[in-house]
N, C-alpha and C positions, 0 to 999 in steps of 0.2 A: 505493500500497500503505498504511493507515493502520497508525501504530506509539505506542504510550503508552511515554514515556522512563520509565525504574525507576534506581533505585539501592538498594546495601546496604551499610553500612558494617560489612565483616568482622572478624572476630575477630583479625584480625593485624596492625590496626590500620590498615588503607587503605579505601579506597571502589573497588566493583567497581560496573558501570552496563552498562545493557544497553538493550534494548526487548523489548515485547510486545505482542504483536497483544491486540482488545479480546475478551475471551471472549464466544464463540459457543454453547458447546458441543460444538464439535469437537474430535476428539482433538487433544491436544497436544505438539507436537512443540518438545524443546530443541534446540539447535543451536550449535555451538562453531565459531570459525575456526581458521584455518591460523596458526602462526608470522609475526609480522610483520602479519598482516592484521587483520580488524576483521569484526562478523558483517555489516553492512550494506555490505560489499563485494562481497559475494555476493546484493545484491538481487535481480538478476534470476532465478533459483536461487528466492528467497525467496518471491519475488512468484508464482510460479506453486506451490511449497509451502503458500502460503499460502489459496490454492485450497483444501484438501482439511481442513488441520491449522491450529490456533490453535499460534502461535509463542514461543516463548521465546527471547532471543538474549541470548548473556552475553557481553563482551568481558573477556577474561583479565588478570590483573595488567599493566600496561604496555602493554595494547592500546586501541585505539579510545578512548576516553571514558571506561576505568577510568584510577584512579589508576597512577602509575607505581610508588609505594608499596615506592621502595628496592630493595635486592638481591634479585633471582630466588626466591619462594619453593620453584622443584623442581614438578617435574612431577606429582609425588603430592599435595602439600600443593595446587596448584591445583587440580587436581581436586576436592578435600574441601573448598575452598573456594568453587567454582562451585557444589558440591550446598548447601554452606550459604547462597548466596544463593537459588537455586530453591527449598530448603526453606522460607525468610522469605517467599517471595511468591507461591507456586504454587497458594496455598487460594480464591484468584480465581475459579480456572479450574472448581473444585469435582473430583468425581471421573468425570474422564473420561480416556478410555485415556492413556495415556502412552508416548511415544513419542522413540527420542537420534538424532542423527546429528552426523558432526563429520567436520572435512577437516583431514587431514595432522596437526599436532600436536592439533588437538581433535580428530583422530579417534582418536589414543593417548590422549589424556584421557577421553574417552568410555568407552574399553575399558577406563580403571583403575573409572572410576565401577561401569561394569555389574559389575564384577569384585568390587568391595566393596560394593556395593547392588542385588543381582541383582531386590530387589522394586519398585526405581524405576520403568522400565519396561520392557513390554511388548515390544520389540523394537527394534533399533536396526540402523544402515546406517553403515558406518566408510568417509570417501570416500580412498583413495589416506593410508591411516594411517602414519605414519612409524614404524615397529615394528621398531626395531633388530634385525639379529640376533644372537645370544648373541656370536658372534664380535666382531661390532661394538661392544658392548657392552663384551667383554673388552680391544679393541684402547683404547677411550677410559679405561678405569678406567688402563691402562699410561701412555697421552700425561697424563693428570691429575698420575698423578704424578710423571711428571717437568717437571709447568709445561708441559705443551703441547695442551693442552688443544681450545686456541681455535686449532688451527691443523689441521683437518681437513675436510673439504670444505666442507660445508653453514657450519658456523660461519666460513670466509675465506670465501668469498660474501656472507654477511652483513653482514661488518668491511667490504665495498668497496662496501657497496649506500649509492648518493647518498642523499641525503636533503631535502635543498630545491632548490626551485625559483621563480623569478620570478614563475610563477601558473599555474593550474590548466591553462591551455593549453599553457605552456610543458613540463609533469610529463604531459600525456598526448601530448603531440610526440615528446618523449623516450622514453617507454616503449613506446611503443608497436610491436609486433613485436618487444621485445628479449628475452631472458632469459627469467625466468619468465611474463613478460606475451605471449611469441611465439602467437600462435594465438587468445589472446581474443577474445570476442567486443566491440563496443564497446560494449552496454550494463554489460558485467561490467566494462569499461577504463574506464567514466565510471564507474560506480558506484563503485569503487576510488580515483577522483581525487576524486571526489566525497567518500566518507567515511573512506579512511584515511590522508589529507592536511585538515589545519588550518593556519589563519593564525597568525604571526607576524611582525608588524613591515611589511617590505614585499613578503614571501615567503609560499609555504607549507613546510609539514615534515614529514615522517612523522610521524604521531601514535607509533606506535610506534618508539622510537630505537635504530637498528642496534646499538648495546651494547645491548639487551636480548634482542634476536635471537639475536646471540650467544651471551647467556648461557643462552640456551633449549636453542640447539643444541649448544652446549658441554659439555652435562649431560645425565643419561640417567634416564630412571625407575627406582625403585629395586624389585628383583624384579618386572621387566616379566614375564618369560616362566612364573612361576611364577601370577599372577596373572590372564595371559590364559589360563590353561589352568583357572581357577576360572571362568569363565564359562559362565552358563547361560542366558542371555538372546539368543533367537534372534538372530542376526546374522549378517550379509550386508558383506564386504568388497568393493567394488569397487575397481578400482584401473588405472589408467591405461597402456597399452598402451607407452606412450614413457615413460613416468614412471621416477623410478630401478628399478634393477633391484632394489635388495633391496627394495623395499614388496611385489611380484610374490611373489618369494621367501620373504617371513618371511607374506603372506597366507595361500601355498598348504601351508608348514610349520604355521602355526596350524590352518588348516579339516584338516588331516591330523591334527592332536592333539586337536582338542575338538570335539564330536558337533555341537555349537550354533552353530559358524561355518562359515559357507560364502564361496567366496571367486568371483569374475566379472570376468573382463577386459575392461576397455569401451575403444572408441577414444580418444582425446587424449593427453594426459602427465599431468604430476602436478594440475595444476590443471585437470582435464577438464570440471569443474563448472561453470566460468569460461570455457570453450572452447565447450560447448553446453548452457546451464541447460536448454535445453528436454527433451534426451534425458537431463540426468542426474534432472531434478526426477521425470522418470514412469519413472525405473527406482528413484529413493528409493521413491514412492509404494506402485509396483506390489510392493516388499518388505513394507514395514512394513502395507499394507491388506489382506494375504490373511486 
């Protein structure tokens, strides 16, 4: 897969970076990654999607090759900065159909973009988006008031994540079949180790610091559910059968409240698209290319 690097000095004073395919006249797919990941960690999925779409891949603040940028700007502002970078660079593709997809954190950012920019994308697929339920957000607000917002499950897991290894071979052996990486295809795990880790002295380290992952999961989007109910772009939520229970519950809740959103359960866990990238790519393409 031949990709071209891009960078954008955003209005918040740091640089966002990513990759795009060479413009070919195909429809353009905008893709956002999950918390702690980077876009190229999804290389097996993207290679298959690249057969049908030109690609625009953006690493969010503190992820992949984008600047750490100081304090996390928040979910809503991150969505705005992603659009800012896309608007600055998308003209090279001309007026082709535009679609969007995102996983987990990136799925929520994509949903926020759809709510604010209904004209930007013709259709969208959200891959196991972590749509916090109203009850979860209420609990997180209380925890934040008590200074305990970094102690809920997702944030605690991120805080204990190992961040460095002797080399990529050691990282691959350490991660194989464990935690969030359980069930991943060999190609997906190789892509993660190859792109989500950076070289540092005599070791390799996570490009996304665990502290940034904690910042993301100890916060929440502002006005999430009012925003979700404003979506008018045809949107499909694909959620893994073995994912976090709240993901499926929120997907069904949103589909019941917004006729423009549909949901579908698929085999696998939170990272089902890393477990079976071929099937995931087929399902994404099937919905986008109606």
